C-alpha positions in Angstrom: -10.2 70.8 191.1 -7.7 68.3 189.8 -8.2 67.6 186.1 -5.2 65.1 185.8 -7.6 62.2 185.7 -8.8 63.2 182.3 -6.7 61.5 179.7 -7.8 63.6 176.8 -6.0 66.9 177.0 -8.5 68.7 175.0 -11.3 67.8 177.4 -8.8 68.8 180.2 -8.4 72.1 178.5 -12.0 72.7 178.1 -12.7 71.8 181.9 -9.8 74.1 183.0 -11.1 76.9 180.9 -14.7 76.4 182.5 -13.2 76.5 185.9 -11.2 79.7 185.3 -7.9 78.0 185.7 -6.5 77.3 182.2 -3.0 76.4 183.5 -3.9 73.4 185.9 -4.1 69.9 184.5 -2.9 70.6 181.0 -0.2 68.7 179.5 3.4 70.2 179.8 4.2 72.7 177.0 0.6 73.5 176.1 -1.3 76.6 177.0 -4.7 77.9 176.1 -5.1 81.4 174.8 -7.5 83.6 176.6 -9.4 85.2 173.7 -11.4 87.6 175.8 -8.1 89.0 177.4 -6.6 89.4 173.9 -9.7 91.2 172.7 -9.4 93.5 175.7 -5.8 94.3 174.8 -6.6 94.8 171.1 -9.2 97.5 171.7 -6.8 100.1 173.0 -4.5 99.5 170.0 -7.5 100.3 167.6 -8.1 103.4 169.6 -4.5 104.4 169.3 -4.7 103.9 165.3 -7.7 106.1 165.0 -5.8 108.8 167.3 -2.9 108.8 164.8 -5.0 109.0 161.6 -3.4 111.2 158.9 -4.7 114.8 158.9 -6.5 116.0 155.8 -4.4 118.5 153.6 -4.9 122.1 154.2 -6.3 124.5 151.6 -2.8 125.8 151.0 -1.4 122.4 150.3 -4.3 121.6 147.9 -3.6 124.9 146.1 0.0 124.2 145.8 -0.7 120.8 144.4 -3.1 122.1 141.9 -0.4 124.7 140.8 2.0 121.9 140.4 -0.2 119.9 138.2 -1.0 123.0 136.0 2.7 123.7 135.5 3.4 120.0 134.6 0.7 120.1 132.0 2.0 123.3 130.5 5.5 121.7 130.2 4.2 118.7 128.7 2.3 120.7 126.1 5.4 122.7 125.3 7.5 119.6 125.0 4.9 118.0 122.6 4.7 121.2 120.5 8.5 121.3 120.1 8.6 117.7 119.1 5.9 118.4 116.5 7.6 121.5 115.3 10.9 119.8 114.8 9.5 117.2 112.5 11.8 116.5 109.5 9.0 117.4 107.0 9.0 120.8 105.6 5.5 122.3 105.0 6.2 124.9 102.4 3.2 127.0 103.2 4.9 128.1 106.4 7.8 129.8 104.7 7.2 132.2 101.9 11.0 132.4 101.0 11.1 128.7 100.7 8.6 128.7 97.9 9.5 128.8 94.2 7.0 131.6 93.4 8.5 134.0 95.9 11.8 133.6 94.1 10.3 133.8 90.6 8.8 137.2 91.5 12.1 138.3 93.0 14.3 137.3 90.2 11.9 138.8 87.7 12.3 142.1 89.5 16.0 141.7 90.0 16.9 141.0 86.4 14.7 143.8 85.1 16.5 146.3 87.4 20.0 145.3 86.5 21.8 148.2 84.7 18.9 150.4 85.0 19.2 154.0 86.5 18.9 153.5 90.2 16.4 156.4 90.4 14.1 154.5 87.9 14.5 151.1 89.5 11.2 150.0 90.9 11.2 149.5 94.7 11.9 146.0 95.8 9.0 143.8 96.8 8.2 143.5 100.4 10.7 141.5 102.2 13.3 141.7 99.5 15.3 144.6 100.7 18.8 143.5 100.9 22.4 144.9 100.3 23.6 144.8 96.8 24.8 147.0 94.0 22.1 147.9 91.4 24.6 148.5 88.7 26.3 145.1 89.0 25.2 142.1 87.0 25.2 139.8 90.0 23.5 139.8 93.4 26.3 139.8 96.1 24.5 139.6 99.3 26.2 141.8 102.0 28.7 142.5 99.3 31.5 140.2 101.0 31.7 137.3 98.6 35.5 137.8 97.7 36.5 138.3 101.3 34.4 135.3 102.2 36.1 133.0 99.8 39.7 134.2 100.5 39.6 134.2 104.3 37.1 131.6 105.1 36.2 129.0 102.5 39.8 128.7 101.3 41.1 128.3 104.8 38.5 125.8 106.1 37.4 123.7 103.1 39.7 121.3 101.3 38.9 120.8 97.5 40.9 117.7 97.4 38.4 115.9 99.6 35.4 116.4 97.2 33.3 118.8 95.4 31.6 121.9 97.1 27.9 122.3 97.2 26.5 125.8 97.1 22.8 126.1 98.1 20.7 129.0 97.1 23.3 130.2 94.6 21.2 132.9 92.9 23.2 135.0 90.5 26.0 135.4 93.1 29.6 136.0 92.0 30.5 133.1 94.4 30.8 130.3 91.7 33.4 132.1 89.8 35.3 133.3 92.9 35.3 129.7 94.2 36.4 128.2 90.9 39.5 130.7 90.8 40.2 129.7 94.3 40.8 126.1 93.3 37.3 124.7 93.9 37.1 123.4 90.4 34.4 120.8 91.2 31.3 122.6 92.4 27.6 122.2 92.2 25.3 125.1 92.6 21.5 124.6 93.2 18.6 127.1 93.3 14.9 126.8 93.5 14.2 129.4 90.7 14.6 128.1 87.2 15.3 131.5 85.6 18.3 132.2 87.7 19.7 128.7 87.1 19.2 129.3 83.4 21.0 132.5 83.7 23.9 131.1 85.5 24.3 128.2 83.1 24.4 130.7 80.3 27.0 132.8 82.2 29.2 129.9 83.0 28.9 127.3 80.2 30.6 124.0 81.1 32.8 124.0 78.0 34.6 127.2 79.6 34.2 126.3 83.1 34.5 122.5 83.5 33.5 121.1 86.7 31.0 123.8 87.5 27.3 122.9 87.2 24.0 124.5 88.0 20.7 122.7 88.8 17.3 123.6 89.8 16.8 121.9 93.2 14.9 122.4 96.3 17.3 121.6 99.2 14.6 121.2 101.7 12.2 118.9 99.7 12.0 115.2 100.0 14.5 113.1 98.0 11.7 111.1 96.4 10.4 114.2 94.5 13.9 115.3 93.5 14.8 117.5 96.5 17.4 117.4 99.2 21.3 117.1 98.4 22.3 116.1 94.9 22.9 112.3 95.0 24.9 110.4 96.0 24.9 111.4 99.6 27.9 112.1 101.9 30.3 113.2 99.1 30.7 117.0 99.6 33.7 118.6 101.3 31.6 121.7 101.9 28.2 123.1 101.9 28.2 126.8 101.5 25.1 128.8 102.4 25.5 132.5 101.9 22.6 134.6 103.1 20.4 131.9 102.0 18.3 129.1 103.6 19.8 129.8 107.1 18.7 133.4 107.1 15.3 132.7 105.5 14.3 130.1 108.0 15.5 132.5 110.8 12.9 135.0 109.7 10.0 132.8 108.8 10.2 129.2 109.8 12.7 128.6 112.6 11.2 125.4 113.6 12.3 123.8 110.4 16.0 124.4 111.0 16.5 120.7 112.0 15.4 119.7 108.4 17.9 122.1 107.0 20.7 120.7 109.2 19.6 117.1 108.3 20.0 117.7 104.6 23.5 119.4 105.3 24.6 116.4 107.2 23.4 114.0 104.4 25.3 116.2 101.9 28.6 116.2 103.8 31.4 113.7 103.8 31.1 111.4 106.8 33.6 109.3 108.5 37.1 110.4 109.8 37.4 113.2 107.5 34.2 115.2 107.7 32.9 118.0 105.5 32.1 121.5 106.9 28.9 123.6 106.7 30.0 127.2 105.9 27.4 130.0 106.3 27.2 133.7 106.0 24.4 135.3 108.0 23.3 138.5 109.7 23.2 136.5 113.1 25.7 137.5 115.7 27.8 134.7 117.6 25.4 134.9 120.5 22.3 134.6 118.3 23.8 131.7 116.3 24.6 129.8 119.6 21.0 130.3 120.8 19.7 129.1 117.5 21.9 126.1 117.4 20.6 125.2 121.0 17.0 125.7 120.2 17.4 123.5 117.1 19.3 120.8 119.1 22.0 120.9 116.3 24.6 118.3 116.5 27.2 120.7 115.0 30.3 122.2 116.5 31.3 125.8 115.7 34.8 125.6 114.4 35.3 129.3 113.8 33.5 132.6 113.6 34.5 135.6 111.7 32.8 139.2 110.9 32.9 140.0 107.2 32.9 143.5 105.5 32.9 147.0 107.1 29.2 147.4 107.9 29.0 144.9 110.8 26.1 143.1 109.2 27.6 139.8 107.9 29.1 137.0 110.0 30.7 133.8 108.8 30.6 130.5 110.6 32.3 127.1 110.0 30.2 124.3 111.4 31.4 120.7 111.7 28.9 117.9 112.3 29.5 115.9 115.5 
């Protein structure tokens, strides 16, 4: 049938579709879609989609995923623990040797034993067994103070840059040895009042000008009188001989970042930096592992064994 007589193309399209011939009689350029034919073609596509659906994971894959999630949780917990442990606060309850009472007991025992017959001296309190001479009137940890000053401190610390800070001085011979080696401006701090009083009497400032002793907790907050003696960033060297570094190794290693922060605040900053000089029982390998665990921003400038026993090592650390 000819639909050209229908002037309205929409009517022509409807008539053509009803007659089963959608092409005839339509205006040029216009075609009518056959929705039935399209639906018929769409059906196979839907079937193909269902045929290619993603398979469910196997039991093995589920198990591996669970193991991965557990491992991730463990690593996250470890990371959070390390962040908490490296807090800059210093809870004194976690470190006996960081407490004043521990040292009060130690120095009471130590001063009572000086000059006594070695066979009559009471056994050292638990945890206080170290190397010294009972007959001497000073406590020379490891017995290497003279060698330490001559071969390490005098070589790597410059007294012309500023004073020297000695943390945990005790009744060590170091103050006098340092003074005679040219470190005339030196400050020595300790947590125990009785040992500071002893050293003040032993080295009066009238006879040893520039040498001072003070009761001070190097790890305590500054607002309660702790930390480095103010003002900050003025010391050419911080000396720690068998002191805080070793105590924290034994009892509260997680608080080493606090110690290193206090050291950094004490040392000279700028183009000419101060140095942190320690004497410890740690070997070079052990020291490297400790610095890595503490995420310490210090460079080991030199290492040197001290004495003949193989116990003591000296290190010079420079802040980065």
